[in-house]
C-alpha positions as a Markdown table, in Angstrom:
| # | Residue | x | y | z |
|---|---|---|---|---|
| 1 | Met | -12.1 | 3.4 | -4.7 |
| 2 | Arg | -10.4 | 0.7 | -6.9 |
| 3 | Ile | -7.7 | -1.0 | -4.8 |
| 4 | Gly | -5.2 | -3.4 | -6.3 |
| 5 | Leu | -4.2 | -6.5 | -3.9 |
| 6 | Phe | -0.1 | -7.6 | -5.1 |
| 7 | Gly | 0.6 | -10.8 | -3.1 |
| 8 | Gly | 3.7 | -12.5 | -3.3 |
| 9 | Ser | 6.9 | -14.1 | -1.6 |
| 10 | Phe | 9.1 | -10.9 | -2.8 |
| 11 | Asn | 12.3 | -12.7 | -2.5 |
| 12 | Pro | 13.5 | -10.0 | -3.5 |
| 13 | Val | 10.8 | -7.7 | -4.8 |
| 14 | His | 12.2 | -6.5 | -8.4 |
| 15 | Ser | 11.8 | -4.4 | -11.7 |
| 16 | Gly | 9.5 | -6.9 | -13.3 |
| 17 | His | 7.1 | -6.6 | -9.6 |
| 18 | Val | 7.2 | -2.5 | -9.9 |
| 19 | Gly | 6.1 | -2.7 | -14.0 |
| 20 | Ile | 3.1 | -5.2 | -13.3 |
| 21 | Ala | 2.0 | -2.6 | -10.6 |
| 22 | Glu | 2.5 | 0.4 | -12.9 |
| 23 | Arg | 0.9 | -1.2 | -15.6 |
| 24 | Ala | -2.4 | -2.6 | -13.3 |
| 25 | Ile | -2.7 | 1.1 | -12.1 |
| 26 | Ala | -3.3 | 2.5 | -15.7 |
| 27 | Asp | -5.0 | -0.6 | -17.2 |
| 28 | Leu | -7.5 | -0.9 | -14.4 |
| 29 | Arg | -7.6 | 2.9 | -13.3 |
| 30 | Leu | -6.3 | 1.7 | -9.6 |
| 31 | Asp | -6.1 | 4.3 | -7.1 |
| 32 | Arg | -3.6 | 2.6 | -4.7 |
| 33 | Val | -1.7 | -1.2 | -5.1 |
| 34 | Leu | -0.9 | -3.0 | -2.0 |
| 35 | Phe | 2.3 | -4.8 | -2.2 |
| 36 | Ile | 1.6 | -7.8 | 0.4 |
| 37 | Pro | 4.8 | -9.8 | 0.9 |
| 38 | Ala | 3.7 | -13.5 | 2.0 |
| 39 | Lys | 4.6 | -15.0 | 5.2 |
| 40 | Val | 4.0 | -18.5 | 3.9 |
| 41 | Asn | 3.1 | -19.2 | 0.6 |
| 42 | Pro | 0.7 | -22.4 | 0.8 |
| 43 | Phe | 1.9 | -23.7 | -2.9 |
| 44 | Lys | 5.9 | -23.0 | -2.1 |
| 45 | Val | 6.5 | -24.5 | 1.0 |
| 46 | Gly | 9.8 | -22.6 | 2.2 |
| 47 | Ala | 9.7 | -19.9 | -0.8 |
| 48 | Ser | 8.7 | -16.6 | 1.5 |
| 49 | Gly | 12.0 | -16.8 | 3.9 |
| 50 | Ala | 15.4 | -17.2 | 4.2 |
| 51 | Glu | 15.5 | -20.9 | 4.1 |
| 52 | Leu | 16.1 | -20.8 | 0.4 |
| 53 | Pro | 19.8 | -20.8 | -1.0 |
| 54 | Gly | 20.5 | -16.6 | -0.8 |
| 55 | Gly | 16.9 | -16.4 | 0.5 |
| 56 | Leu | 15.8 | -13.6 | 2.4 |
| 57 | Ser | 14.7 | -12.8 | 5.5 |
| 58 | Asp | 11.0 | -11.3 | 6.4 |
| 59 | Asp | 12.3 | -8.8 | 7.9 |
| 60 | Leu | 14.5 | -7.8 | 4.7 |
| 61 | Arg | 11.7 | -8.7 | 2.2 |
| 62 | Trp | 9.3 | -6.1 | 4.4 |
| 63 | Glu | 12.4 | -3.2 | 4.1 |
| 64 | Leu | 12.5 | -4.0 | 0.5 |
| 65 | Val | 9.0 | -3.6 | -0.4 |
| 66 | Arg | 8.4 | -0.8 | 1.8 |
| 67 | Arg | 11.5 | 1.1 | -0.3 |
| 68 | Val | 9.7 | 0.2 | -3.4 |
| 69 | Ala | 6.4 | 1.6 | -2.4 |
| 70 | Glu | 8.3 | 4.8 | -1.9 |
| 71 | Met | 8.7 | 5.0 | -5.3 |
| 72 | Asn | 4.9 | 5.7 | -6.4 |
| 73 | Pro | 2.4 | 7.8 | -4.4 |
| 74 | Lys | -0.1 | 4.7 | -5.7 |
| 75 | Phe | 1.8 | 2.1 | -4.2 |
| 76 | Glu | 1.8 | 1.0 | -0.6 |
| 77 | Ala | 3.4 | -1.6 | 1.3 |
| 78 | Trp | 1.1 | -3.9 | 3.8 |
| 79 | Asp | 2.7 | -6.3 | 6.2 |
| 80 | Val | -1.0 | -8.3 | 7.0 |
| 81 | Glu | 0.2 | -11.3 | 5.6 |
| 82 | Leu | 3.6 | -11.0 | 7.7 |
| 83 | Arg | 1.8 | -10.2 | 10.8 |
| 84 | Arg | 0.0 | -13.3 | 11.1 |
| 85 | Ala | 1.3 | -15.7 | 13.8 |
| 86 | Glu | 1.7 | -19.1 | 11.9 |
| 87 | Gly | 0.6 | -20.7 | 8.8 |
| 88 | Pro | 0.4 | -20.2 | 5.3 |
| 89 | Ser | -1.0 | -16.8 | 3.9 |
| 90 | Tyr | -4.1 | -17.7 | 2.4 |
| 91 | Ala | -5.2 | -15.1 | -0.2 |
| 92 | Ile | -9.0 | -15.6 | 1.4 |
| 93 | Asp | -8.0 | -14.0 | 4.3 |
| 94 | Thr | -5.9 | -11.1 | 3.1 |
| 95 | Val | -9.0 | -10.1 | 0.5 |
| 96 | Arg | -11.4 | -10.3 | 3.5 |
| 97 | Ala | -9.0 | -7.7 | 5.4 |
| 98 | Ala | -8.7 | -5.5 | 2.6 |
| 99 | Ala | -12.6 | -5.6 | 2.2 |
| 100 | Ser | -12.4 | -4.6 | 6.0 |
| 101 | Arg | -9.8 | -1.7 | 5.4 |
| 102 | Phe | -11.7 | -0.4 | 2.2 |
| 103 | Pro | -15.3 | -1.0 | 3.0 |
| 104 | Gly | -17.1 | -0.6 | -0.5 |
| 105 | Ala | -13.6 | -0.5 | -2.8 |
| 106 | Glu | -13.4 | -2.5 | -5.6 |
| 107 | Leu | -10.3 | -5.1 | -4.9 |
| 108 | Phe | -8.3 | -6.5 | -7.9 |
| 109 | Tyr | -6.5 | -9.4 | -6.9 |
| 110 | Ile | -2.8 | -9.2 | -9.0 |
| 111 | Ile | -1.5 | -12.4 | -10.3 |
| 112 | Gly | 0.8 | -13.6 | -12.6 |
| 113 | Glu | -0.1 | -15.9 | -15.6 |
| 114 | Asp | 1.3 | -19.0 | -14.2 |
| 115 | Asn | -0.8 | -18.8 | -11.2 |
| 116 | Val | -4.5 | -19.2 | -13.4 |
| 117 | Pro | -4.8 | -22.8 | -13.8 |
| 118 | Lys | -4.2 | -23.4 | -9.8 |
| 119 | Leu | -7.0 | -20.7 | -9.1 |
| 120 | Ser | -9.4 | -23.5 | -8.0 |
| 121 | Leu | -7.1 | -25.0 | -5.7 |
| 122 | Trp | -7.3 | -21.9 | -3.8 |
| 123 | Arg | -8.6 | -22.0 | 0.0 |
| 124 | Asp | -12.2 | -20.9 | -0.4 |
| 125 | Tyr | -12.1 | -20.1 | -3.9 |
| 126 | Glu | -15.8 | -19.9 | -4.9 |
| 127 | Thr | -16.0 | -17.3 | -2.0 |
| 128 | Leu | -12.7 | -15.5 | -3.0 |
| 129 | Arg | -13.6 | -14.8 | -6.4 |
| 130 | Thr | -17.1 | -13.0 | -5.4 |
| 131 | Leu | -15.0 | -10.7 | -3.0 |
| 132 | Cys | -12.1 | -9.7 | -5.7 |
| 133 | Thr | -11.5 | -9.7 | -9.5 |
| 134 | Phe | -8.6 | -11.6 | -10.5 |
| 135 | Val | -6.4 | -9.7 | -13.1 |
| 136 | Gln | -3.2 | -11.5 | -14.7 |
| 137 | Tyr | 0.0 | -10.5 | -15.8 |
| 138 | Pro | 2.7 | -12.2 | -17.7 |
| 139 | Arg | 5.6 | -13.0 | -16.5 |
| 140 | Thr | 8.8 | -10.7 | -16.7 |
| 141 | Arg | 12.3 | -11.4 | -17.4 |
| 142 | Glu | 13.1 | -10.6 | -13.8 |
| 143 | Ser | 13.3 | -13.7 | -11.4 |
| 144 | Ser | 13.7 | -13.7 | -7.8 |
| 145 | Thr | 15.8 | -16.8 | -7.9 |
| 146 | Glu | 18.1 | -15.2 | -10.7 |
| 147 | Ile | 18.6 | -12.2 | -8.4 |
| 148 | Arg | 19.1 | -14.7 | -5.1 |
| 149 | Arg | 21.6 | -16.6 | -7.0 |
| 150 | Arg | 23.5 | -13.5 | -8.4 |
| 151 | Leu | 23.3 | -12.2 | -4.8 |
| 152 | Val | 25.0 | -15.3 | -3.4 |
| 153 | Ser | 27.5 | -15.4 | -6.1 |
| 154 | Gly | 28.4 | -12.1 | -5.8 |
| 155 | Glu | 27.0 | -10.7 | -9.6 |
| 156 | Ser | 25.2 | -7.3 | -9.9 |
| 157 | Ile | 21.8 | -7.0 | -9.7 |
| 158 | Ala | 21.1 | -3.7 | -11.2 |
| 159 | Asp | 19.6 | -4.5 | -14.1 |
| 160 | Leu | 16.8 | -6.5 | -12.2 |
| 161 | Val | 15.9 | -4.6 | -9.3 |
| 162 | Pro | 14.8 | -0.8 | -8.9 |
| 163 | Pro | 17.7 | 1.3 | -8.0 |
| 164 | Cys | 16.3 | 1.3 | -4.4 |
| 165 | Val | 16.6 | -2.5 | -3.9 |
| 166 | Ala | 20.2 | -2.4 | -5.3 |
| 167 | Ala | 21.5 | 0.6 | -2.9 |
| 168 | Glu | 20.1 | -1.4 | -0.1 |
| 169 | Met | 21.1 | -5.0 | -1.0 |
| 170 | Ala | 24.8 | -3.7 | -1.6 |
| 171 | Val | 24.6 | -2.0 | 2.4 |
| 172 | Arg | 23.6 | -5.7 | 3.4 |
| 173 | Thr | 26.0 | -8.0 | 1.5 |
């Protein structure tokens, strides 16, 4: 089994995330991509929760990721990091949990190309790179920051997010 681990703040999840996941499935012949919202990103203090301008709560980020996961039978939402009681969401903990959940699976950690220069700073990086293969993708035109800005100002986000996300956000705002 080939599993893609796609972690991030997903504040909110957008069409660029979906495109990267679909591309990873095709490029790597993945059986599944797990969307894993971070509780606290160790490199973005406050970036995962509602304390940012227009930021979304953990519950709403989770609900949006769950809805996106319903778009493709190879997508799955996994709340392993959101369920952690305290502290940052470290990739090493998530990869170990995935290895336990999917014994013998080949694990691919999907990251944005902007994270590559920082990989050596990740907790237990040397061990982490023996447990999974890192796969980088370029950032897309969609931006969670731009989406939050639009939400705060009452502008449409329909061109930046999947229809299920736009519909859920319309109900909640």
